[in-house]
VEXDREN-2710 file (C-alpha; in Angstrom, 1 decimal):
% VEXDREN-2710
k/r/px/py/pz
1/MET/73.6/143.4/126.7
2/VAL/74.5/141.9/123.1
3/VAL/77.3/139.5/124.8
4/ASP/78.3/137.6/121.4
5/LYS/80.1/141.0/120.7
6/ILE/82.4/141.6/124.0
7/LEU/86.2/141.4/123.2
8/ASN/88.9/141.9/126.1
9/ASP/91.0/145.3/126.6
10/ARG/94.6/144.6/125.3
11/PRO/97.6/145.7/126.3
12/ILE/99.2/148.5/124.1
13/CYS/100.9/147.2/120.6
14/ASN/104.0/148.1/119.5
15/TYR/102.6/150.4/116.9
16/CYS/101.3/152.2/119.2
17/LEU/103.6/152.3/121.5
18/SER/105.9/153.9/118.9
19/GLU/103.3/157.0/118.2
20/ILE/102.9/157.8/122.1
21/ILE/106.4/158.5/122.1
22/GLU/107.3/160.1/118.8
23/THR/107.4/163.8/119.1
24/LYS/105.5/164.8/115.9
25/ASP/103.1/162.2/116.1
26/LYS/99.4/163.6/117.1
27/ARG/99.2/161.0/119.7
28/TYR/102.1/162.0/121.9
29/PHE/101.9/161.0/124.8
30/TYR/98.6/160.7/124.9
31/PRO/97.4/157.9/126.2
32/PHE/93.7/157.0/124.7
33/VAL/95.5/155.3/122.3
34/GLY/94.4/151.8/120.5
35/CYS/94.0/149.5/117.4
36/SER/92.8/146.6/115.8
37/GLU/95.3/144.8/118.0
38/CYS/95.1/146.9/121.4
39/GLY/93.2/149.1/123.7
40/SER/89.7/149.3/125.1
41/PHE/86.7/147.3/124.6
42/PHE/84.9/146.1/127.4
43/SER/86.0/148.8/130.0
44/THR/83.8/150.9/127.3
45/LEU/81.5/148.2/126.3
46/HIS/80.4/149.7/122.9
47/PHE/78.7/147.8/120.2
48/ASN/77.5/150.7/117.7
49/SER/78.7/150.3/114.0
50/ASN/80.3/153.7/114.7
51/PRO/83.3/155.0/116.3
52/TYR/82.6/155.9/119.9
53/PHE/83.9/159.3/119.9
54/ASP/83.2/162.4/117.3
55/ILE/86.3/162.0/116.0
56/CYS/88.6/164.4/113.3
57/GLN/89.2/164.5/109.8
58/SER/92.3/163.0/110.6
59/CYS/91.3/159.8/112.9
60/ARG/88.4/159.3/110.5
61/ASN/90.5/158.8/107.4
62/GLU/92.0/156.2/109.2
63/TYR/88.7/154.6/110.5
64/MET/87.6/154.5/106.8
65/ASN/90.9/153.5/105.1
66/SER/90.7/149.4/104.9
67/SER/94.8/149.1/105.0
68/HIS/95.0/151.1/108.1
69/ARG/95.4/148.8/111.3
70/ARG/92.3/151.8/112.7
71/TYR/90.1/150.6/110.0
72/ASN/86.8/150.2/111.5
73/TYR/88.4/150.5/115.3
74/PRO/85.2/151.9/117.6
75/PHE/87.4/153.5/120.1
76/ILE/89.3/155.5/117.5
77/CYS/90.8/158.9/118.6
78/CYS/93.6/161.5/119.3
79/SER/94.5/164.5/121.4
80/TYR/92.3/166.7/119.6
81/CYS/89.1/165.1/119.6
82/GLY/89.2/162.2/122.0
83/PRO/88.6/162.6/125.7
84/LYS/90.6/164.7/127.8
85/VAL/93.0/163.5/130.9
86/PHE/93.6/166.5/133.7
87/LEU/95.4/166.7/137.2
88/LEU/93.1/167.7/139.9
89/ASP/94.3/168.9/143.6
90/ASN/91.6/167.6/146.2
91/GLN/90.3/171.6/146.4
92/GLY/88.7/170.9/142.8
93/GLN/91.1/173.1/141.0
94/VAL/92.2/171.9/137.7
95/LEU/96.3/172.5/137.0
96/THR/97.0/173.4/133.6
97/PHE/99.5/172.4/131.4
98/ASP/101.4/173.1/128.0
99/ASN/101.0/169.4/126.7
100/TYR/100.4/165.6/128.4
101/ARG/104.1/165.5/128.4
102/ASP/104.8/167.9/131.2
103/LEU/101.3/166.5/133.0
104/PHE/103.0/162.4/133.3
105/LYS/106.3/164.2/134.2
106/THR/104.7/166.7/137.2
107/VAL/102.5/162.8/138.1
108/SER/105.8/161.7/138.3
109/SER/107.4/163.9/140.7
110/TYR/104.6/163.7/142.9
111/VAL/104.9/159.8/143.5
112/ILE/108.8/160.5/143.8
113/ASN/108.0/162.9/146.3
114/GLY/106.0/160.7/147.9
115/GLU/102.0/161.2/147.5
116/VAL/99.5/158.8/147.3
117/LEU/97.6/159.6/144.0
118/VAL/94.4/158.3/142.6
119/PHE/95.5/157.6/138.6
120/LYS/92.5/156.8/136.3
121/THR/93.2/154.9/133.2
122/SER/90.5/153.8/130.3
123/ASN/89.1/151.0/132.5
124/ILE/89.9/151.3/136.2
125/PHE/91.0/153.8/138.7
126/TYR/94.3/152.9/141.1
127/PHE/96.2/154.4/144.1
128/ILE/99.6/154.6/143.0
129/CYS/102.6/155.5/145.0
130/ASP/106.1/154.9/145.1
131/ALA/106.8/151.1/145.8
132/THR/110.3/151.5/147.9
133/ASN/108.8/154.2/150.7
134/ASN/107.8/152.5/153.4
135/GLU/105.7/155.9/154.3
136/SER/103.9/156.1/151.3
137/VAL/103.1/152.2/150.7
138/SER/101.3/152.5/154.9
139/ASN/99.6/155.6/153.6
140/LEU/98.2/154.0/150.7
141/ARG/97.1/151.0/152.9
142/LYS/95.5/153.5/155.3
143/ILE/93.9/155.1/152.9
144/LYS/92.0/151.9/151.4
145/LYS/91.7/150.3/154.6
146/THR/93.7/147.1/153.4
147/PHE/95.7/144.6/155.1
148/LYS/96.3/142.4/151.7
149/PRO/99.8/142.2/149.9
150/LEU/99.7/145.3/147.2
151/PRO/100.5/144.4/143.7
152/VAL/103.5/146.3/141.9
153/MET/104.3/147.7/139.0
154/PHE/107.9/147.6/137.1
155/LYS/108.8/149.9/133.8
156/ASN/110.0/146.3/132.0
157/LYS/112.4/143.3/132.9
158/GLN/115.7/145.3/134.0
159/MET/114.0/147.5/136.5
160/PHE/111.9/143.9/138.2
161/GLU/115.4/142.1/138.4
162/ASN/117.3/145.7/139.6
163/TYR/114.5/145.6/142.7
164/VAL/113.9/141.6/143.1
165/LYS/115.7/138.3/142.9
166/THR/114.2/135.2/142.3
167/ASP/114.2/131.8/141.5
168/GLU/111.4/131.4/139.3
169/LYS/111.1/131.0/135.7
170/ILE/109.1/134.0/134.4
171/GLU/107.9/134.8/130.9
172/PHE/107.9/138.6/130.7
173/ILE/105.2/138.3/128.6
174/LYS/103.2/141.9/127.3
175/ASP/99.9/141.4/128.9
176/PHE/97.6/142.6/132.4
177/ASP/98.2/139.9/134.9
178/ILE/99.6/140.7/138.3
179/LYS/102.2/137.6/138.5
180/ILE/102.9/136.1/142.5
181/VAL/106.3/134.8/142.3
182/ARG/108.7/134.1/145.2
183/CYS/111.4/136.0/145.9
184/TYR/115.0/135.8/148.0
185/GLU/116.0/139.7/148.1
186/SER/114.1/142.5/146.9
187/GLN/114.0/146.5/147.8
188/LEU/110.7/147.4/148.1
189/SER/108.9/148.5/150.9
190/SER/108.7/145.9/153.5
191/SER/104.9/147.5/154.0
192/ILE/104.1/145.7/150.5
193/GLY/103.2/141.9/151.2
194/ILE/103.6/139.2/153.1
195/ASN/105.6/136.2/153.1
196/ASP/108.6/136.2/150.7
197/TYR/106.0/136.7/147.8
198/ILE/105.9/139.6/145.5
199/ALA/102.8/140.1/143.3
200/PHE/104.0/142.2/140.4
201/SER/103.4/143.2/136.9
202/ILE/105.3/144.7/133.6
203/ALA/103.5/148.2/132.5
204/CYS/101.6/147.8/129.7
205/ASP/98.8/150.0/129.8
206/PRO/99.5/153.3/128.1
207/PHE/98.8/155.3/131.0
208/PHE/101.7/153.6/133.2
209/VAL/103.9/153.6/129.9
210/LEU/104.0/157.1/129.8
211/LEU/104.2/157.7/133.5
212/PHE/107.7/155.3/133.4
213/GLU/108.8/157.4/130.7
214/PHE/109.8/159.9/133.9
215/LEU/110.0/157.0/136.5
216/ASP/113.3/155.2/137.6
217/ARG/111.3/153.4/140.5
218/PRO/108.5/150.7/140.5
219/ILE/105.1/151.7/141.6
220/VAL/102.9/150.0/143.8
221/TYR/99.2/150.2/142.5
222/SER/95.8/149.3/143.8
223/SER/92.6/149.5/142.6
224/VAL/90.5/152.1/144.4
225/ASN/88.3/151.0/147.0
226/VAL/87.6/150.8/150.9
227/SER/87.5/147.4/152.4
228/SER/85.2/145.0/150.5
229/ASP/83.8/147.5/148.1
230/SER/83.7/147.0/144.6
231/PRO/86.5/149.1/142.5
232/TYR/84.8/152.5/142.3
233/ILE/84.4/153.6/138.6
234/SER/82.9/156.7/138.7
235/ASN/84.9/160.4/138.7
236/GLU/82.4/161.9/141.1
237/GLU/82.2/159.2/143.6
238/VAL/85.8/158.5/143.6
239/ILE/86.7/162.3/144.3
240/SER/83.9/162.9/147.1
241/LYS/85.7/159.4/148.7
242/PHE/89.1/160.5/148.7
243/SER/89.6/164.3/148.6
244/LYS/90.5/164.3/152.6
245/ASP/93.3/161.1/152.1
246/ILE/94.8/162.4/148.3
247/LYS/96.4/165.5/147.6
248/TYR/96.3/164.9/143.5
249/PHE/93.7/163.0/141.3
250/VAL/94.8/161.9/137.6
251/MET/91.5/161.7/135.9
252/ASN/90.2/161.8/132.4
253/ASP/86.4/162.3/131.2
254/LEU/86.0/158.8/129.7
255/GLU/82.9/157.3/130.8
256/ILE/84.1/153.4/132.7
257/LYS/80.8/151.3/132.2
258/THR/81.4/148.3/134.1
259/VAL/83.5/147.2/137.2
260/GLN/87.0/145.5/136.6
261/ASP/89.6/144.5/138.8
262/TYR/93.2/143.3/137.6
263/SER/93.7/139.8/136.9
264/ILE/95.8/137.6/139.3
265/VAL/98.2/134.5/138.8
266/TYR/100.2/132.3/140.8
267/ASN/103.3/132.2/138.5
268/SER/104.9/128.9/139.6
269/ILE/101.7/126.8/139.1
270/GLY/99.7/128.9/136.4
271/VAL/96.9/129.5/138.2
272/CYS/94.8/132.4/137.6
273/ILE/92.8/133.4/141.4
274/ARG/91.4/136.1/140.3
275/ARG/90.1/136.9/136.5
276/GLY/90.0/140.8/135.7
277/ILE/91.3/143.4/132.9
278/GLY/92.7/141.7/129.4
279/ARG/90.8/138.5/130.9
280/VAL/87.4/139.4/131.5
281/GLY/85.0/139.9/127.7
282/LYS/87.1/136.7/126.4
283/VAL/85.0/134.2/125.5
284/ILE/85.6/130.9/127.4
285/GLU/86.6/128.2/125.5
286/THR/84.3/125.0/126.2
287/ASN/83.7/121.6/124.7
288/TYR/80.4/121.5/126.4
289/SER/77.2/122.9/125.1
290/PHE/74.8/125.4/127.6
291/LYS/71.7/126.6/127.2
292/ASP/70.9/130.5/127.3
293/CYS/71.3/131.1/130.9
294/VAL/72.6/133.4/133.6
295/CYS/74.4/131.9/136.8
296/LEU/74.4/134.5/139.4
297/GLY/77.3/132.5/141.8
298/PRO/77.6/132.9/145.8
299/GLU/77.5/135.7/147.9
300/LEU/80.9/136.1/149.2
301/GLU/83.6/136.4/146.2
302/SER/80.5/137.2/143.8
303/SER/80.5/136.7/140.0
304/VAL/77.9/136.4/137.5
305/CYS/78.3/133.9/134.7
306/TRP/76.3/133.5/131.4
307/SER/75.7/131.6/128.1
308/SER/74.4/132.9/125.0
309/ASN/74.1/131.2/121.7
310/ASN/76.4/128.5/123.0
311/LYS/79.3/131.4/124.0
312/VAL/80.1/131.6/127.9
313/PHE/81.2/134.5/129.5
314/LEU/82.5/135.2/133.1
315/SER/82.4/138.4/135.0
316/THR/85.5/139.7/137.3
317/ARG/85.0/139.1/140.4
318/LEU/82.5/141.7/142.1
319/GLY/83.4/141.1/145.8
320/HIS/80.7/140.5/148.7
321/LEU/77.3/140.9/148.0
322/ILE/76.4/141.4/151.8
323/ASN/78.2/145.1/151.4
324/GLU/75.1/147.5/149.8
325/GLN/77.5/148.9/147.4
326/VAL/78.9/145.4/145.6
327/PHE/75.6/144.3/145.3
328/GLU/74.1/147.3/143.6
329/ASN/76.8/146.8/141.3
330/TYR/76.1/142.9/140.8
331/GLU/72.5/143.8/140.6
332/LYS/73.0/146.6/137.7
333/ILE/75.2/144.0/135.6
334/VAL/72.7/141.0/136.0
335/SER/70.1/143.9/134.7
336/ASN/72.2/144.5/131.8
337/ILE/72.8/140.8/130.8
338/ILE/69.1/139.7/130.8
339/SER/68.2/143.3/129.0
340/GLY/70.0/142.1/126.0
341/PHE/68.8/138.6/125.7
342/ILE/66.2/136.3/127.6
343/PRO/67.6/133.0/129.6
344/GLU/65.8/130.0/129.0
345/VAL/67.8/129.1/133.2
346/ILE/68.4/131.3/136.1
347/VAL/70.8/129.4/138.4
348/CYS/72.1/130.2/141.5
349/ASP/73.5/128.9/144.7
350/LEU/71.6/126.0/147.2
351/HIS/72.1/128.5/149.9
352/PRO/68.4/129.9/150.6
353/TYR/69.5/132.5/152.5
354/TYR/72.1/134.2/150.0
355/LEU/71.0/137.7/148.3
356/SER/72.3/135.7/144.9
357/THR/69.6/133.3/145.7
358/ASP/66.9/135.9/146.1
359/LEU/67.5/137.4/143.5
360/GLY/67.5/134.4/141.5
361/LYS/64.2/133.6/143.0
362/LYS/62.7/137.1/141.7
363/ILE/64.1/137.1/138.3
364/SER/62.5/133.5/137.8
365/GLU/59.2/134.6/139.4
366/ASN/59.2/137.7/137.1
367/MET/60.4/137.0/134.0
368/ARG/58.8/133.1/134.2
369/ILE/62.0/131.3/133.8
370/GLU/63.1/128.1/135.2
371/LEU/65.2/128.5/138.6
372/LYS/67.9/125.7/139.1
373/GLN/70.0/125.4/142.0
374/VAL/73.5/124.0/142.0
375/GLN/75.3/123.0/145.7
376/HIS/78.3/124.9/146.2
377/HIS/81.6/122.9/146.5
378/LYS/80.0/120.6/143.5
379/ALA/79.8/123.7/141.7
380/HIS/83.9/124.7/142.6
381/ILE/84.2/121.1/140.7
382/TYR/82.1/122.0/137.8
383/SER/83.9/125.1/137.1
384/LEU/87.4/123.1/137.4
385/ILE/86.0/120.5/134.7
386/ILE/84.8/123.3/132.3
387/ASP/88.3/125.3/133.4
388/LYS/90.2/122.4/132.2
389/ASN/87.6/120.8/129.5
390/ILE/88.4/117.6/131.6
391/GLU/87.0/114.4/129.8
392/GLY/86.1/111.2/132.0
393/ASN/85.6/110.8/135.7
394/ILE/87.3/112.5/138.1
395/ILE/88.3/112.7/141.9
396/GLY/87.2/116.3/143.1
397/PHE/88.7/117.7/146.5
398/SER/86.8/120.8/146.9
399/PHE/87.8/122.8/150.2
400/ASP/87.2/126.2/151.1
401/GLY/85.8/128.0/154.6
402/THR/81.7/127.7/154.4
403/GLY/79.0/126.7/151.8
404/TYR/75.1/125.0/152.3
405/GLY/75.5/121.1/152.0
406/GLU/72.8/119.3/150.8
407/ASP/72.4/117.5/154.5
408/GLY/71.8/121.0/155.8
409/ASN/75.3/120.9/157.4
410/ILE/78.0/123.6/156.7
411/TRP/80.6/121.7/153.9
412/GLY/83.6/122.9/153.3
413/GLY/86.0/119.9/152.8
414/GLU/84.2/118.0/149.9
415/VAL/85.5/115.0/147.9
416/PHE/83.4/113.9/144.6
417/ILE/83.7/111.7/142.1
418/GLY/82.0/112.0/138.9
419/ASP/82.1/113.9/135.4
420/LEU/80.2/117.7/134.6
421/TYR/76.8/115.4/134.1
422/ASN/76.5/114.1/138.2
423/LEU/78.9/114.3/141.2
424/GLU/78.5/111.9/144.2
425/ARG/80.0/112.8/147.5
426/VAL/82.1/109.8/148.3
427/ALA/84.3/111.4/151.5
428/HIS/84.4/115.1/153.4
429/PHE/86.6/116.2/156.5
430/LYS/84.4/114.9/159.9
431/TYR/82.0/117.5/161.1
432/ILE/83.3/119.7/163.8
433/PRO/81.0/121.8/165.7
434/ILE/81.0/125.6/165.7
435/VAL/79.2/127.9/168.6
436/ALA/78.4/131.8/168.0
437/GLY/77.8/131.3/163.9
438/ASP/79.1/133.9/161.5
439/SER/80.5/135.8/164.5
440/ALA/82.8/132.5/165.4
441/ILE/84.3/132.7/161.5
442/GLU/85.6/136.0/162.2
443/ASN/86.9/135.1/165.2
444/PRO/88.7/131.7/165.2
445/VAL/89.4/131.8/168.8
446/LEU/85.7/130.6/168.8
447/ILE/86.5/128.3/166.5
448/ALA/89.1/126.2/168.2
449/LEU/87.3/126.8/172.0
450/SER/84.2/125.2/170.0
451/TYR/86.6/122.3/168.9
452/VAL/88.5/122.0/172.4
453/ALA/85.3/122.0/174.0
454/ARG/84.3/119.0/172.1
455/TYR/87.2/116.9/171.8
456/ILE/90.0/117.5/173.9
457/PRO/87.7/119.0/176.8
458/GLU/90.3/118.8/179.6
459/LYS/92.4/121.5/177.5
460/ILE/90.1/124.3/177.7
461/ASP/91.8/126.5/179.8
462/LEU/94.3/126.6/176.9
463/PHE/92.2/129.3/175.8
464/ASN/92.6/131.9/178.7
465/GLN/92.4/135.1/176.2
466/VAL/88.4/134.5/176.3
467/ALA/86.7/135.5/179.5
468/LYS/86.1/132.7/181.6
469/LEU/81.7/133.6/181.5
470/GLN/82.0/133.4/177.3
471/ARG/83.8/130.3/177.8
472/ASP/81.6/128.9/180.6
473/ILE/78.7/129.5/177.9
474/ILE/80.1/127.7/175.2
475/PHE/81.6/124.5/176.9
476/LYS/77.6/124.3/178.4
477/GLN/76.4/124.7/174.5
478/ILE/79.1/122.4/173.3
479/LYS/78.0/120.0/175.6
480/THR/74.3/120.5/175.5
481/ASN/74.4/120.7/171.4
482/THR/72.9/124.1/171.8
483/ASN/72.9/126.6/169.0
484/VAL/75.7/124.2/167.6
485/TYR/76.1/124.3/163.6
486/HIS/78.5/121.4/162.5
487/THR/80.9/122.1/159.5
488/SER/83.5/119.7/157.3
489/SER/85.2/123.1/156.3
490/VAL/88.8/122.9/155.8
491/GLY/89.0/126.6/156.2
492/ARG/87.9/126.5/159.6
493/LEU/90.9/123.5/160.2
494/PHE/93.4/126.4/159.3
495/ASP/91.6/128.3/162.1
496/ILE/92.1/126.2/164.5
497/ALA/95.9/124.9/163.7
498/ALA/96.6/129.0/163.8
499/VAL/95.3/129.8/167.2
500/LEU/96.9/126.5/168.9
501/LEU/100.2/127.6/167.3
502/LYS/98.9/130.8/168.8
503/VAL/99.5/132.5/164.8
504/LYS/95.7/134.4/165.6
505/GLN/94.8/134.2/169.4
506/ASP/92.7/137.8/170.6
507/SER/91.6/139.5/167.2
508/ARG/89.6/138.9/164.4
509/ILE/90.7/138.1/161.5
510/ALA/90.8/141.6/159.2
511/PHE/89.7/139.9/155.8
512/SER/88.8/136.3/154.8
513/GLY/91.1/132.9/155.2
514/GLN/93.7/135.4/157.3
515/ALA/94.6/133.2/159.6
516/ALA/95.4/130.6/157.1
517/ILE/97.7/133.0/155.4
518/GLU/99.1/133.4/158.5
519/LEU/99.8/130.0/159.2
520/GLU/101.1/129.7/155.2
521/LYS/103.7/132.0/156.4
522/LEU/104.7/130.6/159.6
523/ALA/105.2/127.0/157.6
524/TYR/107.3/129.1/155.0
525/SER/110.3/129.1/157.2
526/SER/110.1/125.5/157.5
527/THR/111.1/122.7/154.9
528/VAL/110.2/119.7/157.3
529/SER/108.6/116.7/155.0
530/ASP/106.8/114.7/158.0
531/TYR/102.9/114.6/158.6
532/LEU/100.9/114.6/161.8
533/PRO/98.6/111.5/162.4
534/PHE/95.3/111.4/161.1
535/GLU/92.4/108.8/160.3
536/VAL/90.4/107.7/157.6
537/TYR/87.3/105.5/158.3
538/GLU/84.0/104.7/156.5
539/ASP/80.8/105.7/157.9
540/GLN/77.7/105.1/155.9
541/LYS/80.0/104.4/153.1
542/ILE/81.3/107.6/153.4
543/LEU/84.9/108.0/154.1
544/ASN/85.7/110.8/156.8
545/ILE/89.0/112.6/157.5
546/ASP/89.9/113.0/161.5
547/LEU/92.3/115.3/162.3
548/LEU/92.1/114.9/166.3
549/GLU/94.8/113.3/166.7
550/CYS/96.5/115.9/164.6
551/PHE/95.2/118.7/166.9
552/ARG/96.3/116.8/170.0
553/TYR/100.1/116.5/168.9
554/ILE/99.9/120.2/167.9
555/ILE/98.6/121.1/172.1
556/GLU/101.0/118.5/173.1
557/ARG/104.5/119.7/171.0
558/ARG/103.9/123.1/170.4
559/GLU/105.8/123.8/173.6
560/PHE/108.7/121.6/172.8
561/GLU/109.1/122.0/168.7
562/THR/109.4/124.8/166.4
563/HIS/105.9/126.4/165.6
564/SER/106.9/127.3/162.2
565/ASP/108.3/123.1/161.8
566/ILE/104.4/122.1/163.1
567/ALA/102.6/124.6/160.8
568/ARG/104.9/122.7/157.9
569/LYS/103.3/119.4/159.5
570/PHE/100.1/120.7/159.3
571/HIS/99.7/121.5/155.6
572/ASN/101.7/118.3/155.2
573/THR/98.9/116.5/157.0
574/ILE/96.2/117.8/154.8
575/VAL/98.1/116.3/151.7
576/GLU/98.6/113.0/153.1
577/ALA/94.7/112.8/154.2
578/MET/94.1/113.8/150.6
579/LEU/96.2/111.5/149.1
580/SER/95.1/108.3/151.3
581/VAL/91.6/109.2/150.2
582/ALA/92.6/109.4/146.5
583/THR/94.4/106.1/146.6
584/LYS/91.4/104.4/148.1
585/LEU/88.5/105.9/146.0
586/ARG/91.1/104.8/142.7
587/ASP/91.5/101.3/144.1
588/LYS/87.5/101.3/144.2
589/TYR/86.4/103.2/141.4
590/GLY/89.6/102.8/139.0
591/ILE/89.4/107.2/138.7
592/GLU/93.3/108.0/137.5
593/GLN/92.1/111.6/137.4
594/VAL/92.2/113.9/140.7
595/GLY/91.2/117.7/140.5
596/PHE/91.3/120.7/143.5
597/SER/89.3/123.3/143.6
598/GLY/88.1/126.0/146.1
599/GLY/89.4/129.0/148.1
600/VAL/92.2/126.2/150.1
601/PHE/94.4/125.7/146.7
602/GLN/95.2/129.2/147.0
603/ASN/97.6/128.0/149.2
604/LYS/100.9/127.8/147.4
605/ILE/102.4/125.4/149.9
606/LEU/99.8/122.9/149.4
607/CYS/100.1/123.7/146.0
608/HIS/103.6/122.8/145.4
609/GLN/103.4/119.3/148.3
610/ILE/100.0/118.1/145.8
611/LEU/102.8/118.3/143.2
612/LYS/105.1/116.4/144.6
613/ARG/103.0/113.9/146.0
614/PHE/100.1/113.2/143.8
615/LYS/102.7/111.8/141.3
616/ASP/100.8/108.4/140.3
617/PHE/97.6/110.5/139.3
618/LYS/96.7/112.8/136.4
619/ILE/96.3/116.1/138.2
620/HIS/94.0/119.3/137.4
621/PHE/94.8/122.6/138.8
622/HIS/92.6/125.5/137.4
623/LYS/94.5/127.7/134.8
624/ASP/91.9/130.6/133.8
625/ILE/89.1/130.5/135.9
626/PRO/90.0/131.0/139.9
627/PRO/89.5/128.3/142.3
628/ASN/87.9/130.8/144.7
629/ASP/83.9/131.1/145.0
630/SER/84.7/133.8/142.0
631/GLY/84.6/130.8/140.0
632/ILE/81.5/129.5/141.3
633/SER/79.4/131.0/139.0
634/LEU/80.7/129.3/135.8
635/GLY/80.7/126.3/137.6
636/GLN/76.9/126.8/137.9
637/LEU/76.2/126.3/134.2
638/GLN/76.4/122.7/135.0
639/ALA/72.5/122.9/135.6
640/ALA/72.0/124.6/132.0
641/LEU/73.9/121.5/130.4
642/ARG/72.6/120.0/127.1
643/ASN/72.2/116.5/126.9
END
């Protein structure tokens, strides 16, 4: 992979837009349109000096004309010489049309009639359906097997305003980002999302632009995959997996060479929580200098970052490496990267049993390259420093669900001070016990039960939904400290609060962070500003944050206060505890800058409350790099930092 030539995919420009809707133009209703200002670059990874396609003479004239906007444009083509778009039914029959206009018109009629379709563009396969049709959206969820919120696409600003009312200021700029905004009124399907939020974009890919020529309503669009798989990229795989559930497939014969997903941004905060189409392929601008290296990221929400010739690149979020399909894609990407250059350093997580760690060790041994490891939560803060080009010392809050700590415990509620050259752990949430290992993480009730068994044993009978035998076993394990893990994870604290407030009681979570997301949803209906009791104390020169009294309050008051008020107070408590720690550290070390990284800071209530309460500090949230684990590989660059 020639990493210094990668370019990101770009939205359709006005010149190309005018061509595809001009009846006499050779590119009329042809979606593979582009020029030096727009089009597919990263998706096809074409670095040769010749055009990508065997182009016709008309296109060649444009390609050779130094005054034309398609001069030396590598993906130049038209409806005569470029890739073909076609419509398949689930029996494998190709539906024929006189022209592409009729094809897109037919596809739009299927959407209006309630069908869920597969819709392949130049960079990704999508499921699409009518965003106003509850049955269609529910069917899409069943096919994709997802409980997560679904994004919605509108033709333009006017269509958005016809269907959604929001108080947020929105810039309707032409980009691929999906923006998350809070709305107070919507005419969309109730099956689309949770809370009062909507994830939306405006059509700027020529495939969707042409589809909206015939649609008077928004569509749900979501990458074609199942559960925690990476998005699928081959025609054969998509058809074989979904021909039983999908009647019609809008396909083309362009080969997609690399996995991408769509980008997601919190509109009001400006934080990118997923880096995908339109962003992947861009050089990451940084004031720091790094050795040539490959950083392999964590195991969950994986990504790959690499530096070559002092240019930094970061892949899209690839998914959970424990999923075989994801790991296969991950290995291919890593193999492509190291086939193009020989890195000086391979960097991986500190966790000894991550699949990414194992791969890093193998590459290091086979290529005789130095292997370095970076602790998970430090990598979060390092990624923030690189993302925002922060200079000087910072107080860094690194909160997520899990990560291997330098003391062998499970970290996840960490506070550091320092800069990109070194971070020192100075505070964390008090360690709490967890039994049942990974199965407990998937079942928050067991986490809450472990906590109560250790600290509030007189309330163990609160967990009648757990079989008495299992309760007794867990109680004995906690009492004897047998097979007990200890964690400082803020994600697990949210799990406990969700269970105690009866948000999650008797079922496993369907996706990572589900209990915390549902607790946040509950808190949205409250506006209380109070917070619950907590304690900050020093133990061996490290500040500990203890929420025991907070959880006692929840247990004692949950029958007398609205659960939404208590949920809001819990969110406020986390922020107040952070503020207390930050103030103590500022007084001790004189550090005014505070930064926030880790998956917990995807919680919008926390972020907005931080903006209110940390006004005496200089605040840093992520901008272009996600705060979740898909940004960790960028932070791992710290190990390749040039002095």
